[in-house]
C-alpha positions, 0 to 999 in steps of 0.5 A: 197456939193451937189446941185440942177443941177441950182446951180452947173452950176451957180458956174462953169459959176462964176469960168470961169468968174474969171479963170483970177487969179484976187484976188479982184473977188466979192464972187459968194455965202454968207452962213448964219449961224443962232444959236437958244441959247434955243436949243443949244447942241454940240450933235444936230444940230436943233440949227443951221440953214444954209442957202447959198445966191446966190450974183448978181441975181444968177441963175436968176427966182428969186431962190436965196436963198437955205437951206443947211441941215448939216450931219456927215455921209460921207466917210473920205475925204481930200483936196488936192492942186497941184502947178504949179511946181506938189508939191502935198499938203494936205490942209484938212479934209472934216468933214461934208456934205451939202445938198442944196436944194431950200428954202421954200419961192422960192419951187413954182418958182424951181416946174416951172423950173422944168416943164418948162425944162421937156417940153424943153425936151419932144419936139423932134427936127425936121431936115429938109434935102435938097434932090439936086436930087428930080427926083427919077430916081435913085428910079425907077426899071430897067430890070435885077435889083434884090431887096436886100431886097427879096433876102436874107432871113428874118430876125428874130426880136432883143429882146428886152433884147438882145439890150445894153441900151444906157444912155440918157443924166441926164438933158434928163432922169429928164426932161422924169422922171418928164413928166412921174410922171405928168402923174400918181403919182406912178410908180414900178421900172419895168414900169419905165424901160419899159417907159424909155429904159434905163439901170436899174442902171441908173434909180436907180441913177435918182430915188434915187435924185428925189423919194421916195419909199414906204416900206408899204400902197396901194402903196408899191413897188411904187416910188413918187417925192419928195416933193419939186419936185412936181408939184402944185395942185394950179396954180396961176391965170392968171392975 
């Protein structure tokens, strides 16, 4: 099951709370299966709809309901378990894959959360360091002192292509990408690599989750946000 980060964090937090092994722990979510008998067909998945509702308050901010899209296009996988004695057992096979996304009625709340998260990661944190010796005497030039910067030969600047790019945190990178797409709706891969200074494969992985690629039209060769991530054109009027 592939789900938004806000859902995965919520499920992990519930797992840690129930680590004491209490078998009576309440469920963290429920899946509602809706079948349309008029469309019922063994080869047609459109007849069945899956909806996941989080228990309690869910992840918060009113995001309790999520749509689940089922597909069978996945690599054969099996589920294993390990006992306390280290014995492995096969529990079953994975036959279907589910892609979880916010329900249509929650899209506006989800966009609001994405925008707030983007603003949070775009704010640079500042640190204040207190200097014990504020007289500056250690910085005053003394007779016979040789300034190393003048003695050394001028070093050639390091080319950008020679520097190894370091990956940012994925959530931080998603926030930066959302901010860039607020500035303009379409970006090429080369432009995004230059703007973010991140490895090409890492940028491609982010684009695969957040964007769609334009194969034709006036924006051919560029990326734009998926519909569920685009900022609403009409902001709600202030109360």
